[in-house]
N, C-alpha and C positions, 0 to 999 in steps of 0.2 A: 097690549093698552099700557101695562105697567112699564114696559122698556120705554115707550113713548113718553110717559109722564116722568119718568126718572131723567132721560135725555133732556126733557124740557125744563126739569129743576137745575141741572147742571149748568144748562145753557143761560137760564136766567142769572146764576149766581156768577158765572164766568164772563159771559159774552155781552150780556145786556148792561146799558147803562141806568144809572140811577136817575129817579124822577128829579133829584137834587143835583143839579150840573157841578155845583161847588163840591158837593161831597163825592161825587163820582171821581172828579179829579184829583181830590186831595187823597184819595185811597186807592188810586189807581197808578201804579208806577209805569215807566214806559214800557215795561214787557207786555204790559195789558193784564197782568195777573191782579187779582183781587186781595189786598193786605188788610189787616185789622188796623185801627187806628191807633196811635201811640197811647201808652198808658203809663202814667207816672205813679209810683208808689211813694208816698210820703209818710215817714214814720210820726205815730202820734206819740208825744210824751206821755207815758203812763202816770206819771206822777209818783209820789211815794207809795211803797206796797202797805197794805194794812197792818197793824201790830197786833200780834198774838200773844196771849200770856200762857205759858205752860204751867198746868196747875201743880201744886206741891204733891208730894207723895202721899197717899192715903193708906190707912191700915188695911191690911189684906190685898194690896196691888197686886197683880198678877205679873205685868210686864209692861215697859215701855220703851219707846224710841223717841229721841229728839234729833231733829236734824237742823244744822245750821250753816249758812254760807261760810265756806272756808277758801278764801281766794277765789279762782275761777270755778272750784268744785263745791262740794257739800261734805260735811262731816256728819257722820251716823253715830250717836251715842245709844246703844243697846243696854237697858238697864233690866235685869232679871228681877222678879218678885218672888212672891209665895207661889205655890203649886195651885192649880185649881182644885177646888174641894169639892167632893162628890155632892149633888143635888143643890148646887148654889147656882144663881144666875149672875151675870156680870154684864157691865156698861163699859162699850168702847167709847172713847172721845178722841176726835181727831180734828185737826186744824192746820192748815197751811195758808202761808202769805207769800204773795208773789207780786211782782212790778205790774204785770199783766194777768188779771184773775182769771183763772181756769173755770171751766163749768163742772166739771165732775164727768165730762164725755170725753174729756182728753187724755183719758188713760191713767190719771192718776188714782191709785188704790191704796187701801191697806189690807194686809193679809195676816192671818193668825196660823203659826205653824207649831206643829208638836216640837218641843225643846228638849226632849228626852236624850240622854247621852248618846252620840253617833247619829242624830237625826237631822240637825241642824243643816239647812240647805238642801235636804233631800225631800223628795216627795212633793204631793199636793198640799196647797194649804187646807187647813180644818175650815176656813171661813174667810171668805174675801168680799171686798165691796168698794165702790168707787165712792170718791168725795171730791168735793169742789176745792180748788186752791184760791180762795177769794177772801180769805179772814175770817170766815163762819165757822163756828164749832159746830160739827156734825155728832150725834150721839146714837149709838145702837144700843138699845136697852133689852133687858131679860134674855141676854145670849146664853145658852146653855153650851157648855165646853166639857170635853172629855177631862176626866181627873188627870192631874199630873202637871208637870211643867210644860209652859207655852212660851212662846215668843212672837212679838207683833213687828212688822215692816211695814214700811211705805215704799211705794213703787211708782215710777211714771211721774216724779216731780217735775214741774216746768224748768226750763233752764234758768229761768230768772226767779227761782223761789229762793226766798231768803230764810225761812224758818217754816218748820213743821213738826208736828208731834202726834203720837197715837199713845193712848193709855188705856189698859185693861185694869178696871177696879170693881170691887163687888157692887151689884145692882141694888 
């Protein structure tokens, strides 16, 4: 019975005519195969990207990265700060501006790495979290980190991102 229903479904898609004769003729080439109607993709003018303001350095700041547009690419400026203190909690503040805002599900994340000598770029992040690239400021508060130097990085910025930053400072 399943084979009969499967064959009937194929026959209804390929061999039968539509209840709307105009639609049937418009979407059926001379070969008799069914084709999808034409689709036009019209770009939408996104308008100017939101403006974000990179906060000034604070006492006890642990690390920051500032990203700006540089020609067709992006320039990343990493600024080390003080080492993470034992028993202290920290706040991570991030923001990103792009011509077409991202939702935080598009792969834009910040990540905190151990920055001890010889560790940069190696190993898994100590902490990572997605954020939206829509001009809003996102804060992660009361974050405990292991004592010592750390570095923060942003990943997966949209191609049309014009500015982004991430800062770790005392909570």
